[in-house]
C-alpha positions in Angstrom: 16.6 36.7 -72.0 15.2 34.6 -75.1 18.0 36.6 -77.0 20.5 36.0 -74.0 19.6 32.0 -75.0 19.8 32.5 -78.2 23.8 32.7 -77.9 24.3 30.1 -75.5 25.8 27.5 -77.4 25.7 25.3 -73.8 22.3 26.2 -72.5 19.0 24.4 -74.5 15.7 25.7 -73.9 13.3 23.1 -72.5 10.5 25.1 -71.2 8.7 27.9 -68.9 8.5 27.1 -64.6 5.2 28.7 -62.5 4.8 30.0 -58.8 2.2 31.8 -58.3 2.0 31.6 -54.5 1.1 28.9 -51.7 -2.1 27.3 -49.1 -4.2 28.6 -52.6 -7.8 27.5 -51.8 -10.0 29.9 -55.1 -8.8 27.3 -57.5 -11.2 28.2 -60.0 -10.0 32.0 -59.8 -6.9 31.1 -59.2 -5.9 27.9 -61.3 -8.1 29.5 -64.3 -5.6 32.4 -64.6 -2.2 31.0 -63.9 -3.3 28.6 -66.9 -4.2 31.6 -69.0 -0.9 33.8 -68.5 1.0 30.2 -68.8 -0.6 29.6 -72.3 0.4 34.0 -73.2 3.5 33.6 -71.9 4.4 30.7 -73.4 2.7 31.2 -77.2 4.8 34.7 -76.9 8.2 32.4 -76.2 7.5 30.7 -79.6 6.1 33.6 -81.1 10.2 34.5 -80.9 11.1 30.9 -82.5 11.8 29.3 -78.6 9.6 26.5 -78.8 7.9 25.3 -74.8 8.4 21.5 -74.4 7.8 21.9 -71.3 5.2 23.8 -69.1 5.8 23.6 -65.3 2.5 25.1 -63.6 4.4 24.9 -59.8 2.1 24.1 -56.8 0.2 26.0 -54.3 -3.0 24.1 -53.6 -3.4 24.6 -49.8 -4.4 22.5 -47.0 -6.3 22.2 -43.7 -4.0 23.2 -41.2 -7.4 24.3 -38.9 -9.9 20.9 -39.1 -6.9 18.2 -40.7 -9.3 15.5 -39.4 -12.0 16.9 -41.4 -10.4 17.5 -44.4 -7.4 15.3 -45.0 -7.2 15.6 -48.5 -7.3 18.3 -50.5 -8.9 18.4 -52.9 -6.8 17.5 -56.2 -9.9 16.1 -58.7 -10.7 20.0 -58.9 -7.3 21.6 -59.6 -6.6 18.5 -62.1 -10.8 19.6 -63.9 -9.8 23.6 -63.7 -6.0 22.4 -65.3 -7.9 20.8 -67.9 -10.4 23.1 -69.1 -8.3 25.8 -68.6 -4.7 25.0 -70.3 -3.9 25.1 -74.3 -2.9 20.8 -74.5 -0.9 19.7 -77.3 0.8 16.1 -78.1 4.4 17.5 -78.4 4.5 19.3 -74.9 4.4 18.2 -71.3 2.3 19.8 -68.3 4.2 19.4 -64.9 1.9 19.8 -61.6 4.0 19.7 -58.4 1.4 18.8 -54.9 4.3 19.0 -52.5 2.7 20.0 -49.2 -0.4 18.7 -50.7 0.2 15.3 -50.3 2.6 15.2 -47.4 1.0 18.0 -45.1 -1.2 15.8 -43.6 0.6 12.7 -42.8 3.2 14.0 -40.1 2.3 15.1 -36.7 5.1 16.6 -33.9 4.4 14.8 -30.6 5.9 16.5 -27.8 6.3 16.2 -23.7 4.5 18.5 -21.5 7.7 19.9 -19.7 5.5 21.3 -16.7 3.3 24.4 -16.7 4.0 28.0 -16.0 1.0 30.1 -14.3 0.9 33.6 -15.0 -0.5 36.5 -13.6 -2.9 36.4 -16.4 -2.3 33.5 -18.6 -0.8 30.1 -18.5 1.6 28.8 -20.7 1.7 25.1 -21.5 5.2 24.3 -22.2 6.6 21.5 -24.7 9.7 19.3 -25.0 9.7 20.4 -28.6 10.5 23.7 -29.6 10.9 26.0 -32.9 14.0 24.4 -34.5 11.7 21.0 -34.3 9.1 22.9 -35.9 9.9 27.0 -36.9 6.5 27.4 -39.2 4.7 29.1 -36.3 7.4 31.4 -35.3 8.7 31.8 -39.0 5.5 33.3 -40.1 3.2 32.7 -37.7 1.8 29.7 -39.2 -1.0 28.2 -37.2 -0.8 24.7 -36.7 -3.7 22.4 -34.6 -3.0 21.3 -31.2 -4.4 18.2 -29.9 -3.5 16.4 -26.1 -3.6 12.7 -26.7 -5.3 10.4 -24.6 -7.5 13.2 -23.0 -11.0 11.3 -21.7 -13.7 12.7 -22.7 -14.6 14.8 -19.3 -11.2 16.4 -19.4 -11.7 19.8 -18.7 -10.9 22.8 -21.1 -8.4 25.4 -20.8 -6.2 27.8 -23.0 -2.6 27.9 -23.2 0.3 29.5 -24.9 2.0 26.8 -26.1 5.5 27.3 -26.0 9.0 25.5 -26.9 11.8 25.1 -24.1 14.3 26.8 -27.2 14.6 30.5 -24.7 13.6 32.7 -27.4 10.8 35.1 -27.5 9.4 33.9 -30.9 9.3 30.1 -29.2 5.3 30.3 -29.5 3.2 27.5 -31.3 0.2 29.2 -30.3 -1.2 31.8 -28.0 -4.6 30.9 -25.8 -5.3 27.4 -27.3 -8.0 25.2 -26.1 -7.1 22.5 -25.2 -7.9 19.3 -22.5 -6.3 20.3 -19.0 -2.2 19.4 -19.5 0.1 18.4 -17.2 3.9 17.6 -16.9 4.1 14.6 -18.9 1.3 14.6 -21.1 1.6 13.5 -24.7 1.0 16.8 -27.4 0.5 16.5 -31.4 1.6 19.3 -33.1 -0.9 18.7 -36.5 -0.2 18.8 -40.2 3.7 18.8 -39.9 4.6 16.2 -43.0 5.1 19.5 -45.2 7.8 22.3 -44.2 8.5 19.9 -40.5 11.6 18.3 -40.6 13.1 19.4 -43.6 13.3 22.9 -42.0 14.5 21.8 -38.9 18.3 22.8 -37.1 20.3 22.5 -34.0 19.8 25.7 -33.4 20.4 26.1 -29.7 22.8 22.6 -29.4 19.4 20.7 -29.5 19.0 17.5 -31.2 16.6 16.5 -34.0 13.8 14.9 -33.5 13.5 11.5 -34.9 11.3 10.7 -37.7 8.6 7.8 -36.5 6.9 5.9 -39.5 4.8 3.8 -37.0 1.1 3.9 -35.6 3.0 2.8 -32.2 4.7 5.5 -30.2 6.4 2.7 -27.9 8.0 1.9 -31.2 9.6 5.5 -31.5 12.9 5.8 -30.6 13.7 8.8 -28.0 16.3 11.6 -29.0 19.3 10.1 -27.2 19.1 7.2 -29.0 18.2 9.1 -32.6 21.0 7.3 -35.3 23.8 9.9 -36.9 23.1 10.2 -40.4 
């Protein structure tokens, strides 16, 4: 690759970018090791006469999908300290980090209405008007999002549901056996931590409309699907 770069008259080598995965919670173990390896790779390139002016360590810092209210903000300070202590620093080299998911995941909730409760022989299904086209992470790779019922009275009995969408696919499932306050048609539920990989991965699968984005604490100002402007 280095030999090829030297022969490319219109390609200018500026630096290296790393990607080590996502939802990383072992900050000291993983990111300290990444920094050491990044230094080794950068040194190798520079020994070959390719100065590394930019070093991008990527992102991957994990967020708490199970309990977003207790841990709304990831451990940014700890992450930055590990990088600062583990990476060689030079005045002529810029260091980049990509917080991405860690910045925005807890900032969004997918709000959905219960269409109906389906009683089967061995379980109950909570069928929502939101589906896998709105939040595909659970269907795509089994991701978990905390599900909550809005405006539930403190004495509401708890019940277990398989929470599903209306897309009519076997993968259109948000959770199996989720323990929630008892629900009925018309109730509002929220799928938390949808600020990252939520709407950006949504689609019009099965000719469904896209869910609108509402930047407000008041549900009353939210446009319905039918009034969502096309852009």
